[in-house]
C-alpha positions as CSV (number, residue, x, y, z in Angstrom):
1,V,-21.9,13.0,-124.6
2,V,-18.1,12.9,-124.3
3,H,-17.9,10.4,-127.1
4,T,-20.7,11.6,-129.4
5,G,-21.0,15.3,-128.7
6,S,-24.8,14.9,-128.5
7,D,-26.6,16.1,-125.3
8,W,-29.8,14.4,-126.4
9,L,-28.1,11.0,-126.7
10,G,-26.8,11.6,-123.2
11,F,-30.3,12.3,-121.9
12,A,-31.6,9.2,-123.6
13,A,-28.8,7.1,-122.1
14,G,-29.5,8.6,-118.6
15,A,-33.2,7.8,-119.0
16,A,-32.4,4.2,-120.2
17,A,-30.1,3.6,-117.3
18,G,-32.7,4.8,-114.8
19,A,-35.3,2.6,-116.5
20,V,-33.0,-0.5,-116.3
21,L,-32.3,0.0,-112.6
22,A,-36.0,0.6,-111.9
23,A,-36.8,-2.6,-113.8
24,A,-34.5,-4.5,-111.5
25,F,-36.3,-3.0,-108.6
26,G,-39.7,-3.8,-110.1
27,L,-38.8,-7.5,-110.7
28,L,-37.6,-7.9,-107.1
29,V,-40.6,-6.2,-105.4
30,I,-43.4,-6.9,-107.8
31,W,-42.6,-10.5,-108.8
32,L,-40.5,-11.7,-105.9
33,N,-42.4,-9.6,-103.3
34,T,-39.2,-8.5,-101.5
35,N,-39.5,-5.6,-99.0
36,Q,-39.9,-2.4,-101.0
37,Y,-38.0,-0.2,-98.6
38,A,-35.0,-2.5,-98.1
39,T,-34.8,-3.2,-101.8
40,G,-34.9,0.4,-102.7
41,L,-32.2,1.3,-100.3
42,A,-30.0,-1.6,-101.4
43,L,-30.4,-0.6,-105.1
44,S,-29.7,3.0,-104.3
45,L,-26.4,2.0,-102.6
46,F,-25.7,-0.3,-105.5
47,G,-26.3,2.5,-108.0
48,V,-23.9,4.9,-106.2
49,G,-21.1,2.2,-106.2
50,L,-21.8,1.2,-109.8
51,S,-21.7,4.8,-111.1
52,A,-18.5,5.5,-109.2
53,F,-16.9,2.4,-110.8
54,V,-18.2,3.1,-114.3
55,G,-17.4,6.8,-114.2
56,I,-13.8,6.6,-113.1
57,D,-12.5,7.6,-116.5
58,Y,-15.0,10.5,-116.8
59,V,-14.1,12.5,-113.7
60,Q,-11.8,14.8,-115.6
61,A,-13.6,14.4,-119.0
62,K,-14.3,17.6,-120.9
63,L,-17.7,18.1,-122.4
64,P,-18.3,19.9,-125.7
65,E,-19.0,23.6,-125.5
66,R,-22.2,24.2,-123.6
67,P,-24.9,26.1,-125.6
68,Q,-26.3,29.4,-124.3
69,F,-30.0,30.0,-124.6
70,N,-31.9,33.2,-125.0
71,W,-35.5,32.4,-126.0
72,L,-37.0,35.0,-128.4
73,G,-34.4,37.5,-127.2
74,L,-36.3,37.9,-124.0
75,G,-33.4,36.7,-121.9
76,D,-32.0,40.3,-122.0
77,L,-34.9,41.7,-120.0
78,P,-33.9,42.8,-116.5
79,V,-34.5,40.4,-113.7
80,L,-37.2,38.3,-115.4
81,G,-35.1,37.7,-118.5
82,P,-32.4,35.5,-116.9
83,A,-35.0,34.0,-114.6
84,L,-37.4,32.8,-117.2
85,F,-35.9,32.8,-120.7
86,R,-32.3,31.6,-120.4
87,H,-32.8,28.0,-119.5
88,H,-32.2,24.7,-121.2
89,P,-35.2,23.2,-123.1
90,L,-35.4,20.4,-120.6
91,V,-36.4,22.9,-117.9
92,Y,-39.5,23.8,-119.9
93,G,-39.9,20.2,-120.8
94,A,-40.2,19.3,-117.1
95,M,-43.3,21.6,-116.9
96,L,-44.7,19.9,-120.0
97,I,-44.1,16.4,-118.5
98,A,-45.9,17.4,-115.3
99,A,-48.9,18.7,-117.4
100,A,-48.8,15.5,-119.5
101,L,-48.9,13.4,-116.4
102,V,-51.9,15.2,-115.1
103,W,-53.7,14.7,-118.4
104,F,-52.6,11.0,-118.5
105,L,-53.7,10.1,-114.9
106,Y,-57.0,11.9,-114.9
107,R,-58.1,12.1,-118.5
108,T,-57.1,8.8,-120.2
109,R,-58.3,5.2,-119.8
110,A,-54.7,4.0,-119.3
111,G,-54.3,6.5,-116.5
112,L,-57.5,5.4,-114.9
113,V,-56.2,1.8,-115.0
114,L,-52.9,2.8,-113.4
115,R,-54.8,4.6,-110.6
116,A,-57.1,1.6,-110.1
117,V,-54.0,-0.7,-109.8
118,G,-52.7,1.7,-107.1
119,E,-56.0,1.8,-105.3
120,S,-57.3,-1.7,-105.5
121,P,-55.1,-4.2,-107.4
122,Q,-57.4,-7.1,-106.6
123,S,-60.3,-5.4,-108.2
124,A,-58.2,-4.5,-111.3
125,H,-57.0,-8.1,-111.5
126,A,-60.6,-9.3,-111.3
127,L,-61.4,-7.1,-114.3
128,G,-58.6,-8.7,-116.3
129,Y,-55.9,-6.0,-116.1
130,P,-52.3,-7.2,-115.7
131,V,-51.5,-5.7,-112.3
132,R,-47.9,-6.7,-112.2
133,G,-47.2,-5.5,-115.8
134,V,-48.9,-2.2,-115.1
135,R,-46.9,-1.7,-112.0
136,L,-43.6,-2.6,-113.7
137,A,-44.3,-0.1,-116.5
138,A,-45.1,2.6,-114.0
139,V,-41.9,1.9,-112.0
140,M,-39.8,1.9,-115.2
141,A,-41.3,5.2,-116.4
142,G,-40.5,6.8,-113.0
143,G,-37.0,5.4,-113.2
144,A,-36.5,6.8,-116.7
145,L,-37.5,10.3,-115.4
146,C,-35.1,10.0,-112.5
147,G,-32.3,9.0,-114.9
148,L,-33.3,12.0,-117.1
149,A,-32.9,14.3,-114.1
150,G,-29.5,12.8,-113.3
151,A,-28.4,13.4,-116.9
152,Y,-29.5,17.0,-116.6
153,L,-27.6,17.4,-113.4
154,S,-24.3,16.3,-114.9
155,L,-24.7,17.7,-118.4
156,V,-26.3,21.1,-117.8
157,Y,-26.6,22.0,-114.1
158,T,-22.9,21.4,-113.2
159,P,-21.7,20.4,-116.0
160,L,-19.3,17.7,-115.0
161,W,-19.3,14.3,-113.3
162,V,-17.8,13.4,-110.0
163,E,-18.7,10.6,-107.6
164,G,-21.5,11.5,-105.2
165,M,-22.5,14.6,-107.1
166,V,-26.3,13.9,-106.6
167,A,-25.7,14.5,-102.9
168,G,-29.0,13.2,-101.7
169,K,-31.3,15.2,-103.9
170,G,-33.2,12.1,-104.8
171,W,-34.3,11.8,-101.2
172,I,-35.8,15.3,-101.5
173,A,-37.8,14.0,-104.4
174,L,-39.3,11.4,-102.2
175,A,-40.2,14.0,-99.7
176,L,-41.8,16.1,-102.5
177,T,-44.1,13.2,-103.4
178,T,-45.5,13.2,-99.8
179,F,-45.6,17.0,-99.7
180,A,-47.6,17.0,-103.0
181,T,-49.9,14.1,-101.9
182,W,-49.1,12.2,-105.1
183,R,-50.4,15.0,-107.4
184,P,-48.1,15.9,-110.4
185,G,-49.0,19.6,-110.4
186,R,-48.3,19.9,-106.7
187,V,-45.0,18.1,-107.2
188,L,-43.9,20.7,-109.8
189,L,-44.8,23.5,-107.4
190,G,-43.0,21.8,-104.5
191,A,-39.9,21.2,-106.7
192,Y,-39.7,24.9,-107.5
193,L,-40.1,25.7,-103.8
194,F,-37.2,23.4,-102.8
195,G,-35.2,24.6,-105.8
196,G,-35.7,28.2,-104.7
197,V,-34.3,27.2,-101.3
198,T,-31.3,25.6,-103.0
199,M,-30.6,28.6,-105.1
200,L,-30.9,30.9,-102.0
201,Q,-27.7,29.5,-100.6
202,F,-25.8,30.6,-103.7
203,H,-27.4,34.0,-103.6
204,L,-26.5,34.5,-100.0
205,Q,-22.9,33.4,-100.6
206,A,-22.7,35.8,-103.6
207,Q,-24.0,38.6,-101.3
208,G,-21.3,37.9,-98.8
209,V,-23.5,36.8,-96.0
210,Q,-21.3,35.6,-93.2
211,V,-22.7,32.2,-92.7
212,A,-20.7,28.9,-92.9
213,S,-21.1,27.3,-96.3
214,Q,-22.0,24.0,-94.7
215,V,-25.0,25.7,-93.0
216,L,-26.2,27.1,-96.4
217,T,-25.7,23.7,-98.0
218,M,-28.0,22.2,-95.4
219,L,-30.9,24.6,-96.2
220,P,-32.7,22.4,-98.7
221,Y,-32.6,19.4,-96.4
222,L,-33.7,21.4,-93.4
223,A,-36.6,22.7,-95.5
224,T,-37.5,19.1,-96.4
225,I,-37.5,18.1,-92.7
226,L,-39.6,21.1,-91.8
227,V,-42.2,20.4,-94.5
228,L,-42.4,16.7,-93.6
229,A,-42.9,17.6,-89.9
230,L,-45.7,20.0,-90.7
231,I,-47.4,17.5,-93.0
232,S,-47.1,14.7,-90.5
233,R,-49.3,16.7,-88.1
234,N,-52.2,15.7,-90.2
235,P,-51.8,12.0,-91.0
236,T,-55.5,11.7,-92.1
237,W,-55.0,14.1,-95.0
238,I,-52.0,12.1,-96.2
239,R,-53.9,8.8,-95.8
240,V,-56.9,10.1,-97.8
241,N,-54.8,11.3,-100.7
242,M,-52.2,8.6,-101.0
243,P,-52.9,5.4,-103.1
244,A,-54.6,2.9,-100.9
245,S,-52.2,0.0,-101.9
246,L,-49.0,2.0,-101.9
247,G,-46.1,-0.2,-100.7
248,K,-48.3,-3.3,-100.4
249,P,-47.3,-6.4,-102.4
250,F,-49.8,-7.9,-104.8
251,Y,-50.6,-11.6,-104.5
252,R,-52.6,-13.0,-107.4
253,G,-55.7,-14.7,-106.3
254,A,-55.4,-13.5,-102.7
């Protein structure tokens, strides 16, 4: 965006970078059957270091003038206007993506194949579906969405880039997946719940609440721990809703 002035090229580059790193993860865990958790952690640390190295020259970079949005003039309404009608198009796009994923997973043949690969890869393989190819495509799609979120963070939410600016928000996304029991619609609701907790800290600071800023910064992560603790009290509910083969390597012909 610094070089081209185009936010949309920046979003595309972020999605592409996420997809490439996800593809590396997919090749390691799907074809080489490395441990998924260790590989994911290693690539996360690698990504942090790589972004810090690549981004050295962009720490003080100035972005083009940020556009202001006021959809249909409704952004001037009291209270609801700024809350609902003054956001970047990608905010509304995230809602459409969630709806599209619900439709894809539960209303299309390709979505049914993807779910079958997650539930019983051996059965899907016996029917002639390329289990590893489907898994790689799914991992890359997820990585692209993560990259898109990272681009939004640095181009719209902040907007700037500094090392470590994500500050662990990706781990909250992992917790959201468990919280939502792998359902896109529930993920969207959970994301707004955690997002509301995140914005609460800024609101409390603006109101002059005499609480240490470090404590307020911890609120989203404390909420994550609380939700996971509550969900963990019913492991049967999680086990019934999660994909049966989640985290399990696929061995052809096994």
